[in-house]
N, C-alpha and C positions, 0 to 999 in steps of 0.2 A: 776144382774150385767149388764153392757153395752153389754158383749158378749151374754148373754141370750136374751136380747132385740133384737140384730142384728139377732141371730139364729131364733127367732120367726117371725120376719119381713120377712127373707129370705124364711122361710117355707110357710108363707101365700101368698107371692107374686110370688114365683117360681124363683126369680133371686136375686142376691146380692143387698141389699138396702143401699143407703146412709142414715145412721140414722139421721144425723144432718139435711139434706135437708128434710127428710120425717117429722120430728118434725116441722121444719120451715113452711112447706106447711100446716100442720094441724093448726098451730097457725094462718097462713095468711087467711085461709078460715073459721075459726072459727066463727060462727054466734054470739055466746055469747060475743065475744070480742067487737062487734060493740056497745054494751050497756055499755061498761066499759070506763073509762077515756081514756085508750090507743086507743080505737076505734075513739074518737073524735080527739085525737092527730094525729093519722094515717091519718084521712081524711084531717086535716090541712096540714100534710106533703105532702100527695098526690097532694093536690091542689097547694102547693108551688112548687113542682117539675114539675108538668104539666105546670103551669104558666111560670116557669123558662125556661123550654125547648122551649115552644112556642115562648116566647120573644126572646130567642137566635136565634131560626131558622128564625124568621121573620126579626130580626135585621141584621143578617149576610146575608140573602137573599137580603134585601133592599140595604145595603152598598155594597155588591159585585155587585149587579145589576146596581146601580148607577156608580160605577167605570167603569164597562164593557161598559155601554151605552155611557159615556163621552168619554172613550178611542176609541171606535169604530167610534165615530163622528169625532174626531180629526184626526185618521188614514184615515178616509174616504176622507178628504181634502188633505192630505199629504203623504199617504201611511206609511209604517214603516220605511224604510231606503231610503235615496236619495243619488244618485251619482252625484256630481256637480263639476264644475270647481273649482279649488283651489282658484281662486281670488273672488269667490262669498263671499261676506261679510255681511251675514244676511240681504240681500236686494233682492227685487223682480226684480230689474233691473240686472240680472245675465248674465255673459259672456257665450258664447256658447261653446259646446263641440261636437265632432263628434258622429254621431248616429251609425257609423260603428266601434265599439270597438271590439277588438279581445277576450276580456274576456267574452263577452255576452254568448258565448256557455258554458263556464265553469260555469257561474251563473246558467244556466238552469239545470246543473247537480247537484246542491245543493238541497237536497230533501226538506229542510224547506221553500225554496222560491216557493211561489204559482205563482207569475207572475212578469214580468218586463215590464214597460211601459215608453215611452218617454214623455216629457212634456216641456213646456216653459211658462214663465210668462212675463207680461208686464204691469207696473202700468200706470193708466190713469184716465180719468174723463168721467162720463156719464153726458150728459146735456140735459135737457128737457126745455119746455117752462117755467116751473115754478121753477125749482131747478136744482142744480148740486150735484154730489156725486162722491168722490174719490173711485176708485175701482182697482182691480188687475184682469186682464184677464188672466185666466189659460188656455192654449191650450193643447189639447191632440189629439192623432190621432185615426183612426178607430179601433185600436185594444184595446182601453181603456175599462176597465171593469166598466160599469156604474151601477152595482148592487147598490152601496150605494145611488146614486142619485135617482135611480128608486124607492127605498124603501121610500125615503123621498120626492118624487114628489107629489105636491098637485094639479097641473093644467098643462095641455099640454103634451108634449112629449119630449124625449131624442133627442138632435140634431143629425142629420144624417150626418155622416162624410165619406169621401171616398178619394182615392188616387189620383184622377185625377184633381179635382178642389177644390177651397176654399169654405167652407160652410159659410153662412152669418147668421146661427143660433147660439143661445147661451142660456145658462140656467141662471136664476137670482133668487136670494133668495125672499122670500115673503116680508121680511123686506124691501129690496131695491126696490121691485116692488111697494110696498105701498108708500114709501117716494117719489119715482119718478112718481108715478101714471101710471105704466105700466102694462099691461096685456098681456096674451098670443096672439101672432100675431102682437104685436105693433112693430114699428121700433124705435130704439134708436140710438143716435148719440154719438160716442166715440171720445174723443181727447187724442192724445198720443204725448209726447214730446221726441225727441232724443237729446243726448248730444251736437252735432255739428249742430243742425238745430234751426234756430230762430222761424220758423213757426211750430205749432203743426200739426200732421197728424190727418185727420179725417177719421172715419170709421163708416158706417151705418150697424147695425145688427139687426136681428129680434128675438124677444123673442119666442123661441120654447117651453119653459116650465118654471115652477116656482116650487122651492123646498123650504122645511122648515126643518132645523135641530135643531132650537132653541138654537144653539150655536152662540150667537150674534157676537162674536169676528171673526167668519168666515163668518157667513151669511151677515154680513155688509161690507164685504171686497171682496170676491171672486165672479166672474162670470165665467162660463165655456163655452169655445168655441173651435174653430178649431185651431190646432197648426200651420197650414199654415198661418193663420192671424197674429200669433205672429212672425213667420219667416219673413213675409213681412214687418211688422212694424219695426222689428229690423235690416232689410237688411241681414238677414242670408241666407246662402245658403241652398238648399233643404236637404243636409245631415247634417246640424247643428241644434242642439236642446239645450234646457236649461239644460237638465240632464235626469237621469233615476230614476224612482220610483219603489222600491221593495215591493211587498206585501208577507208576510210570513204567514205560517200556525198557528203558535203559538206566540202569543205576548210575553210570558215569555222567549222566546229564542231570543229576539231581540238583546241583546248584543253579544250573541254567534254567530248569523248569521252576525252581523255587522263586527265582527273581522274576519271572513272567507272572507267577501266581501272586506274589507279593504286590506287584504293580497293580493287579486288579482289585485286591481286597484290603490292603493295609490301611488306606485312607477312608475306607467305607464305614459309614455308621448310619444306624436307623434310629430316629428319634433321640439321638445323642446317647444311645446305649450300647448297641453291638459294635463296639470298636474291636477290630479283629486283628490277628497276628498270624504269621506262618512260622512253622518250625520243621526242620528236616530231621530225619531219624538219625543223621550223623551228629547233629548238634545235641539232641535229646540224650543220646547215649554215647557221648564223646569218648569216654574211657574205653569202650569196647572197639570203637572204629580207630582210635589212636593205636590201640594195641594191635589191631589188624594191619594198620599202615607200617608198623615196625617190620612186619614180614617182607615188605618190599625191599628193604635194606638187605635182608638175609638172602633174597634171591639174587640181587646184584653181586654180593660177595661170593656166592657160590659160582655163578656164571664167570665172573672175573678169574677166579682162582683156577677153576678147571680149564678155561680158555688158555691161560698162561702156561699151565702145566702141559697141555696138549701142544701148545706152540713150541715150547722148548724140547719136547720129545721130537717134533718134526725137524727143528733145527739141527739136533744131534743126528737124526737120520740123513738129512741133507748133506752135512759135512762128511759123514762116512761115505755116502754115495760119491760125492766129489772126489775124495781121496782115492777110492777104489777105481774111479774112471778118469784118473788124472792123465793117463796116456791118451784116452780118447779126446780129452779136452785139448791136449797138445796137438793132436793130429787134425782136429777140426780148425784149430787156429792156424796150423800150417797150411791148410786148404783155403784159408781166407775168411773163415767165419769170425765174426766180431764177438767180443765179450758179451754184448747185449744179447746176441742170438743164442750163445751157449747158456746164458743164465736162464733164458726162456725154457730151454730144454729141461733143466733141473727144477724150474719152478713148475712146469707142466707135470713133470714126474712127481713132485711133491703134492700137487693138487690131486693127481690120480690116486696116490696112496691115501691122502686125507679123505678124499671122496669114498673110497672103498671102507675105511674105518668108520666113517659117518654113516654109511648104508647099513652096516651091521649094528652100530650103535642105536640107529633108529629102529631096526627090527626088534632088538632086544628091549629097548625102552617102551615102544608102543605096545609090544606084546604083553609086557608086565603090567602096564597101565590098563589095558583091556581086560585082563585077567582080574585085576583088582576091582575094576569098575563094575563087571558083570557077575562076579562070583564072591566078592567081599572076603578074600583070603585073610587079609590082615585086619584084626579087630583092635579097638581102643577102648579105654575106660572113659565112658561118657561123663563121669563125675570130674575127670580132670581135663578132657579135651572137647567136651561138649557134643561129641559125635560118637557113634557106636563103632564105626569102620573108618579106615584111612580114606578120605574122600580124594578123588582125582577129577581133574578137568581136562577132558580131551578137546582140544581146539587145534584143527588142521592149519588154520592160518597162523597161529602162534608157532607151531612146529616148523612151518616153512621158514618164518622169520628167523627162528633160532638157528636153523641150519645155515641159512644164507649169511647171517651175521658170523657164525663160527668159522665157516670156511673163508670168508673175506678177511677176518682178523688174523686167522692162521696163515694165510698167504702172505698178508702184509708183513707179518713177523719174519717170513723166510726171505724177503727181499734183501735185507742188509747182509746176512751171511752169504747170499749168492754172489755179492760183489768181490768175494774171495777169489772168484774165477779170473777176474781181470789182473791179478797179480801172478798168475801162472805163466812161466815162460815156455814157449813151444819147444826150443831146442833142448831144454832140460827135462821136460815132461815126456818126450818121446823116448828118452833113454831110461825113464824112471822104472824101477823094478820094485 
């Protein structure tokens, strides 16, 4: 009987044995099984599970890496949240606000906010001997965090800014530098037009460095320079700026932080003039972020299809295993084992097979991701994909969740076919050939 078998195993091992798991392990490691039909079926199922997990890991890593890369580039140009004059109407010719706002101290107390920077913009034209190009001069002060542009700098240096004098240095993108035939150290002539002036204002600046982000919508538009130059061009006072840029620690909390910031500034006014508003980068460039959100659907479609295919592979393997072990099933039933206990044996066996396939799938998937992450084997056309190489996002937490979800769903799919065991008759199966 089953109780006698458990007692025997307990006596041999010295501790209480899970009988179903013990039998499943014996079947899983049985060498003779490899020569049987089930051995070939198991190898096919193992390959299917391994391939499915590897494809899921690579697909998710590439898609999330691509989203993260594009998102970081967009926020690198415009931060996560901007505080602007209420009369700013999606234009780069924005009215000024006071840099001395009483809520700045309170913004610094919000833990999710990493930094607060002032900025100003002025649309204009760069003219050389051969061509002209419309641009937006974005001015920042000496406290600006240049990490993003330093990372994407291909030549030259970051502009040197200070509090005492205006700097004539600026950063330009590689696209614009090629179009205008400018290189590091060259002088460029800018022309700016003010609303009440008939003649344009001319400004001569020096190229201090060249950057490349491959995000053409921004590379072909922005040049980075000194805020004092923007203030002079707009006839602003020294305490007037175009607005404030807020960088936060977690992009996924952008809406939550924006609500907190809005509560601080939206109703504030000084002398009935500086009525402020807040704007997130996701609302300012809605088309880009809506496009990125579509990729989430692609992720779920890929994960669902591969999980279903892997599940049906394991169902086929489980049915073949049960048919080849039908005599064993009859013998266990004759010894008093219940259908529930026998089902556990084959479910444990299926989990062992799935686990082995997932192990090799993880090894292959993670290895390929690390090779791409550090050696950039696969290249892309930046004009089409906005990135030079296939980006990957290596997240250990996400990989663990993916594996747990995959093995859980696959096991649940195997529960229904395992009930086939309850219909097997002991007296017929013992004579089964």
